[in-house]
N, C-alpha and C positions, 0 to 999 in steps of 0.2 A: 751356296746350295739352298734353293728355295724350300720353305716349309710346306709340305703337302698336307692333305687332310689326314693321311695315315699318321704323319708326325703329330698333328694336332690331337688326334684321338689318343695316341700313346702318351703325350704330355699330360693331357687331361686326366687320364686314368691313373697315372703315377701320382698326381696331386690328390686325387680322390683317395688313394691308398694311404697317403700321408695324413689326411685330416678329413673329417666330415663336417667341419665347422662351416655353416652356411655363408657367413660373412667373408671368410677367407676364400672359399670356392667361388663366390660371386666375383671377387676381385681377380681371381685366376681366369675365370671365364671372360671377363672384360679385357684382360691382357691378350688373350688368344683371339678374341673377336675383333679387336682393334689393331692387330698386328699389321705392319707394312709388308709389302712384297719383298723388301730388302732384308727383313728381319730373319735371322737364322735361329735354329733351335737353341744353341748355347746362349744367345742373347735373351731369348724368352725365359730360359731357366734362370738366368741372372735376375730378371724382373720378378720371377716367382720367389727367388730367395729373398729379395728385398721385401716382398709382401709378407713372406713367412716371418721375417724378423719384426715387422710392424705388428703382426698379430700375436706372435708367440715368443718373441725374443730370439736369441742366437740359436742357430741350428746346431745339432750335435757335432762334436769334433770328430774328425777322422784321423787324428794324430796317432792313436794306437794302431789302427789298421795300416796307416802309412809306414810306421816304424816296423810293424810285423813283416810286411812284404819287402821292405828294404833289407831287413835283417835276413829274411829267407834267401834273397838273391845274393846278399853279401856272403852268406855262408857257402854258396855255390860258386862264387866268383872265381876262386883259384882253380877249381876243377874245370870250369868252362874255359878259362884262359888256357889251361894246359891242353884241353881238347883242340882248341883253335890252333895252337902251335904245331900240332901234328896233322891238321886238316889240309887237304890239297888246295882248298880255296877258302882261306880263313876269313877274308873280308866278306865274301858272300855268305858264309856260314854265320858270321857274327851279325850280319844284317838280318838274316832269317830269325835268329834267336831274339834280336831286339824287336822285330815285328811281332813275334809271338808274345812278347812281354806286354803288348797292348791289350791282352786279355784282362789284365788286372784293372778293371774299370768299374767303379761302384756307381758311376753316373748313368750307365746304359744297362748293364746286366742286373737282373733281379737278384742274382746270387753269383758270387765269385768263389769258385771251388778250387782249392789248392791242388787236389788230385787231377782235376781236368787240366789245369794249367801245366803241371809237370808232364802230363802225357802229351800235351800239344807241343812242348819243347822237343819232343822226340820225332815229330812228324813234319818238320819244316822242309819245304822244297819250293822251287820256283815253278810257276806255270809258264806256258809258252808266252803268254801275254806279259807276265812279269819279266821274262828274260829280255824282251825287246826294250822295256823301260829301263831295266838294270844296265844294259849296254849304253843307253843314252846317258844315264846317271854317271857311269864311269867316264865317258867322254867329257862330260861337263866338269867332273872333278879334275881330269887330266889338264884341262885348259884354264881352270879357275884359280883364284887366289884366296877368296873368303868363303868359308862354309858355315852355314847356320843350321843348327838343329833346333827345331821348335818342339820342345818336350811335352810330354803328356802326363803319365802316371808314375807314382812311386812304385818301387819294385822293378818296373819296366826301365827306369832310369839307370839301374845297375847294368842291365844288358845294353843300354845305349852307350854307357861308358866303354864297355868292351868293344862295341862296334867302332866308336871313335878312336880307340887305341889302334885297331886294325886299319882304319882309314888313314890315320897318321903314318903308319908304316908304309902304306901303299902310295900315299901322296903327301910326303913330308913338307911340301911347300904350302899346303893349305893352312890358313889361319882358322882355327876351330872356335866357334862360339855356340853356346847353348842358351836358349831363351826359355825362361820358366814363368809361372804365374806370379803376379805381383801380390796376391792375397790368397788366403786359404779358400779353396773350393774343392769339395769332395776329397778324393785322394790324389789330386793333381800335385805335381812337383812345384815347390817354391824354392827360393834361394837357400833357405835353411836345409831343406831336404837334399838339394844338390850338394851342399857342403858336407852333409852327413855321409853321403856315399862317395865323396871325394872326386866327383867328376870335374871339379875345378882344377884338379892336377893335370888334366889333359886338355881342357878347353876353358876359355873365358865364359863366365856365367853372367847373364843379364836378366833383369826382370821386365815383364811386359807392362807392369804397373796396374794391372786389373785383377779382379777376382771372378773372371769369366772362364768357363770351361772351353775356351776356344781362343782365337786371335782375331779380334775385330779391329781393323787397322785405324778406324776413326777414333778409337777409344784408348789405344795403347800409348805408352810413354814415348817421348821424342827419341830416347835412346833405342827403344825397340823398333820404331819406324826407321831410324837411321840404319840399324843392323839389317833389316829386311831390304832396304834400298841398296845397301852396299854389297850384299851377298851375291856371289856369282852362282852359288849352288845352295838351295834351300831344301831341307827335308823336314816336312811337318808330320808329326806323329799323331795318330788317333782320329776318330770320327769327328770330334768337335772342331779340330783344326781344319779338317777337310770341309766341313759344313760352313765354316766362317771365312775361309780363304779362297776356296776354289771358284773358278769362273770369273775372276776379276782382272784377268789379263797379265797376271804375274806368272813367271816360269817357276813353278814349285813342284817338287816331288812329294807324294803323300804315301805314308805307310801306315796301315791299320788292319785290324780284323773286322770283318762284317758282323756286327753284334746285334743288329736290330733289323726288323722287317723291311724298313725303307732301304737300307743298304743292300740287303739280300736281293730285293727286287731290282734295285737300280743296276747292280752289277751282275745279276742273274747267276749267283753262286750259292752254295750251301752256307748255312750259318757257321761263323767262326773261320771262314776262308780268309787267308791273308792276302792283302792286296798291295801292289805297288803301282801307282798311277801318276801321271804327270799332266800338269796344265801347260799347254803350249801357246 
């Protein structure tokens, strides 16, 4: 997904809010002005983070935030699982919950509000456009053997686990794999976070080998590349994965909430609308 001027302005303003240091902002401006057409927002943010460390040292850790939201969702896990057991369409419902979990994103939203998140969980539904993509997704799962979930945020990953449980019940022949970030980046899921919520009990967990808030295939590990190439069905979570993977000729399904102006305009939906889209 190409970076537009809207993206550039948003990225620039975010960095200005972080620091007013002239030397740092000069380097950020240079990164933005010298970007390639193929560069996506997650890659530019990765370059910003490297510049930040050169100027100011390590960025603040999100470990406490990650644990707080993982713990919140783990405290709700049993109740949600029970609700799914009595739902007429448990796989669909679990997917909708997992999509709503994408709200927990400290990279895009200026504020993540727990009350807003819990209210969004009660408002999950498919649009007519979603429904057509969902039916295609089910057909692919029916005929596939290897399923890859490219994960995004902590907290969300607990709902991803519940979705994978239902996916396994519906398509028990699918081999399930979850790809996580290889290094700490904001509140994104790493292998340690995946183990903490025990998603490794339902799926194999692999690292993409990078600390980028997306999936840039030229930079990820050989193991991650092999998993993408081997997968019959891929579900990539979050805006960052959509920005870095879409439009490259791979058949990937994407699940996210529209949390920024670019996505709201691109898909012509209100903010925080859940989306299920596919690259064909």
